[in-house]
N, C-alpha and C positions, 0 to 999 in steps of 0.2 A: 504494500500500500504506500510506503514512503517513497517509492520510485515514481509514483504518479503525482506526488505533491508538487505544487508550483512554488518556486522560490520568489522572493520579492524582486530579485534581480531579473528573473524571467518576465515578471509582470511589468517591470520598468522598461525592459527591452521591447516588449509587446506594445506598450504605450508609445514608446519612441517610434516604432514602425508605423503605428496608426496615425500619429500626428504628422509624421513626415509624408505619409501617403496623402493626408488631407492637404498639407502644404503644397505638394507637387500638383495635385488636382487644382488647387486655387491658383497657382502660378499659371498653368495652362489656360484656365478660364479667364484670368485677368489679362493675360497677354493677347488673347483673342478678342477681347473687348475693344482694343485699339483698332483692329482690322474691321470689326463690325461697325465701329463709329465712322471710319473712313468710307466704307461702302454705303452707309446710310447717307452721309453727307454728300457724296457724289451723286447718289440717286435723287435726293431731294433737289439739289442744285440743278441737275439735268432736267428734272421734271418741271421745275419752276421756270427755267430758261426756255424750254420747249413750249410750255403753255403761255409764256410771257405773263405770268402771274406772280409778282413779288410776294403776295400774301402767303403763298405756299412755303416760303422760307420760314414762316412762323412755326413750322413743324420741327425745325432743327433745334431750337433751344430746349424744349422739353425732352426730346430724344437724347440730346447730348448731356443734359443734366442727369437723366436716369442712368445712362450708360456710364457717365463719369462718376456718379455716386457709387454705382456697383463696382466699378474699377477700384475706387478709393477704399471701399469697405474690404474688398478682397485683399488689396495691398496691405492694409492695416493688419488683417488676420494673418497674412503670410509673415509679417514682421513679428507679430505677437507669438506665433508658433516658434520662430527662431529664438526669441527672447526666453520663452518657456523652456525650451530645450537647453539653452545655455545656462540659465539661472536657477532652474528648478530641477528638471529631470536629470541633467548631467551630473550635478553635485550629489543628488540622491543615489544615483547608480554608482558613482565613484566611491561614496561612503560604503555602499554595500560590498563593492569589490575589495575595498581596503579592509573591512571587517572580516571578509572571508579569506583574507590573506592573499588577495589577488593584485595588490598594488601598494606602493609606498605612500607616504604622506603627501607627496606632490603629484599623485596620480590624478589625471583629469580625463574626462570623456568627451567625445564628440568635438574634437579640436577644430574641425572644419567650421563649425558654427561660429567660432570666434575668429579663427585665422583669416577667413576671406573678408572680414570686416576691417582688417588692418591695412588693406591696400591703399597706397598713397594717393591714388586717383579716385577713391571712392566718393569723396565729397563732391568733386567736380562732376562725376557721373550722376550723383543724386540731384545736383543742381540742374544739369542738362535734362534729366528725366522730368523734373518739376516743370521746366519750360515746355517740354513736349506735351506733358499732360495738360498744362494750361492752354496751349495752342489747340490741341485736339478737342478738349471738352469745353473750353471757355472762349477762346479768341474766335474760333470758327462761328459759333452761334452769335456772338456779338457782331461779327462782320455781317452775318445774314440779317440781323436786326437793323444794322446801319443801312444796308441795301434796301430793306423794306421801308425804313423811315424816309430814305432819300427818294423813293418812288413817288411819294406824295399822293397816292390815290387810295388812302385808307380811311375808314370811318373811325369815329371816336372809340367804338368798342374794340376794334382791332389794335388801335394805338394803346389803349388801356391794357389789353392782353400782352402786347409786346413789352410794355414797361414792367409788368409782373414777371414776364419771362427774363427780362434783363436782370432784374433783382435776383431771381433764382440762379442765373448763371454767375453773377458776381458772388453770391453766397457760396456756390460750389467752388469758385476760384479761391476764395478765402480758406475754405476747408482743404483744398489741394495744398496750399502753401503751409497751413498749420500742420498737416500730416507729414510734411517733408522733413520735419525735425528728426534728428537721429533717434533711433530707438534707444531708450534708456531703461529704467526700471518700469515694471508694469504699473499702471495707474492704480492707486488705492482708493477705496471708497466703499460705500454700502453695497 
């Protein structure tokens, strides 16, 4: 019967595999959201140009906000998983290994989780990614709204709608910038 018992270390490794699988799935989904956004933008712009209806451009801001928010939430969860592995799961597994005689006092686990974050160009890549995200999810819909506003053939209701859309896009842009901060400790709270 003892041979079938599951050790704490085995449970921690199983948890690690599960969260890494989730992280991998989220990375694929997040990265595909940029391609989906580009396809939607191209389709809406082509349709609006072909129909010569600038009001059709009002479809871009809500689509970009929804896709951008989904991108941002997945990106945050990807970072949170990495933080959890580095700061919680890794040390617990290292303590189990040390207690079982499998490592010295300086034994650490999942070194890649911290190692790849020490790259000298990481900050510049994160800044460039922030600009890419802002362009894809915020600048494009704001440009679409500017074209709509410049067309001059809209009623009060559509102008009001476009202002609400602009506020939503600006709000998303603020969140993109706020979420760009380097991952630190997990937030605390209720």
